[in-house]
ROTIVEX-767337 format. One record per residue (C-alpha): residue in three letters; x, y, z. Coordinates in pm, 1 decimal. Layout:
// ROTIVEX-767337
<rest = ala&east = X&north = Y&up = Z>
...
END
This chain:
// ROTIVEX-767337
<rest = unk&east = 518.8&north = -835.0&up = 617.1>
<rest = unk&east = 697.2&north = -667.4&up = 303.5>
<rest = unk&east = 671.6&north = -993.0&up = 182.6>
<rest = unk&east = 301.8&north = -1034.5&up = 186.8>
<rest = unk&east = 243.0&north = -687.6&up = 68.6>
<rest = unk&east = 431.8&north = -735.0&up = -241.7>
<rest = unk&east = 299.1&north = -1141.5&up = -344.5>
<rest = unk&east = -63.4&north = -988.3&up = -286.1>
<rest = unk&east = -241.2&north = -630.5&up = -384.6>
<rest = unk&east = -564.6&north = -701.6&up = -118.4>
<rest = unk&east = -531.1&north = -484.0&up = 161.3>
<rest = unk&east = -485.0&north = -614.4&up = 539.4>
<rest = unk&east = -467.9&north = -526.6&up = 902.7>
<rest = unk&east = -293.8&north = -656.1&up = 1164.5>
<rest = unk&east = -420.0&north = -729.3&up = 1529.8>
<rest = unk&east = -236.1&north = -688.6&up = 1769.8>
<rest = unk&east = -412.0&north = -916.1&up = 2000.0>
<rest = unk&east = -402.7&north = -965.3&up = 2387.0>
<rest = unk&east = -384.7&north = -620.0&up = 2478.9>
<rest = unk&east = -603.1&north = -653.7&up = 2793.5>
<rest = unk&east = -288.8&north = -879.3&up = 2947.5>
<rest = unk&east = 2.7&north = -633.7&up = 3098.1>
<rest = unk&east = 266.3&north = -794.0&up = 2963.4>
<rest = unk&east = 96.8&north = -687.9&up = 2592.1>
<rest = unk&east = 344.3&north = -621.8&up = 2301.7>
<rest = unk&east = 262.9&north = -254.2&up = 2186.6>
<rest = unk&east = 75.2&north = -185.4&up = 1863.3>
<rest = unk&east = 370.9&north = 24.2&up = 1770.2>
<rest = unk&east = 651.0&north = -198.7&up = 1879.4>
<rest = unk&east = 471.2&north = -505.7&up = 1671.4>
<rest = unk&east = 422.1&north = -248.7&up = 1361.7>
<rest = unk&east = 869.4&north = -209.2&up = 1425.8>
<rest = unk&east = 968.5&north = -560.7&up = 1485.7>
<rest = unk&east = 724.8&north = -717.3&up = 1169.8>
<rest = unk&east = 816.2&north = -417.7&up = 890.5>
<rest = unk&east = 457.2&north = -309.1&up = 854.5>
<rest = unk&east = 395.0&north = -30.8&up = 641.2>
<rest = unk&east = 288.6&north = 280.8&up = 769.1>
<rest = unk&east = -11.4&north = 239.6&up = 513.7>
<rest = unk&east = -112.7&north = -92.2&up = 691.4>
<rest = unk&east = -332.7&north = -15.9&up = 1035.5>
<rest = unk&east = -177.7&north = -213.4&up = 1320.6>
<rest = unk&east = -477.7&north = -225.5&up = 1582.2>
<rest = unk&east = -484.6&north = -279.8&up = 1971.8>
<rest = unk&east = -714.6&north = -582.7&up = 1968.7>
<rest = unk&east = -885.8&north = -830.9&up = 2286.1>
<rest = unk&east = -1032.1&north = -1143.3&up = 2065.0>
<rest = unk&east = -1244.8&north = -1200.3&up = 2391.1>
<rest = unk&east = -1435.5&north = -898.9&up = 2312.1>
<rest = unk&east = -1678.2&north = -859.6&up = 2019.8>
<rest = unk&east = -1654.6&north = -474.0&up = 1976.5>
<rest = unk&east = -1265.5&north = -494.0&up = 1987.6>
<rest = unk&east = -1287.1&north = -743.7&up = 1699.8>
<rest = unk&east = -1571.3&north = -604.1&up = 1546.0>
<rest = unk&east = -1296.1&north = -271.0&up = 1560.8>
<rest = unk&east = -1088.1&north = -472.9&up = 1341.4>
<rest = unk&east = -1305.4&north = -639.0&up = 1066.5>
<rest = unk&east = -1458.4&north = -292.3&up = 1024.8>
<rest = unk&east = -1110.7&north = -122.0&up = 942.1>
<rest = unk&east = -1035.0&north = -387.2&up = 753.5>
<rest = unk&east = -1375.9&north = -369.7&up = 545.5>
<rest = unk&east = -1288.7&north = 8.4&up = 503.9>
<rest = unk&east = -990.2&north = -82.4&up = 351.2>
<rest = unk&east = -1126.5&north = -313.9&up = 112.1>
<rest = unk&east = -1436.6&north = -57.6&up = 20.2>
<rest = unk&east = -1171.5&north = 217.5&up = -86.0>
<rest = unk&east = -976.5&north = -5.7&up = -293.5>
<rest = unk&east = -1322.0&north = -147.1&up = -488.0>
<rest = unk&east = -1401.2&north = 205.6&up = -530.1>
<rest = unk&east = -1057.5&north = 347.9&up = -670.1>
END
C-alpha cells in the first residue's frame, strides 16, 4: 500500500468486501496486513448490497472533493 500511495497523489479507499460472510477478515485486520496508512479509510463492504457500495463510493467522493478544495 505504501508503494501505491507513493506513486500517485490520488485519494483512495479500501473496501473490505464480503463482510456479510462470517469468515470475512475484519477491516482492522486488513489495514494491518496491507499496511494501509491511518488516513486511508478501510471500509466494510458487501458488494451485493447497494447501500454498502454507495457508502464506500461516497467516502471516496468526499476525499476527492476535499483534495479539489485544497
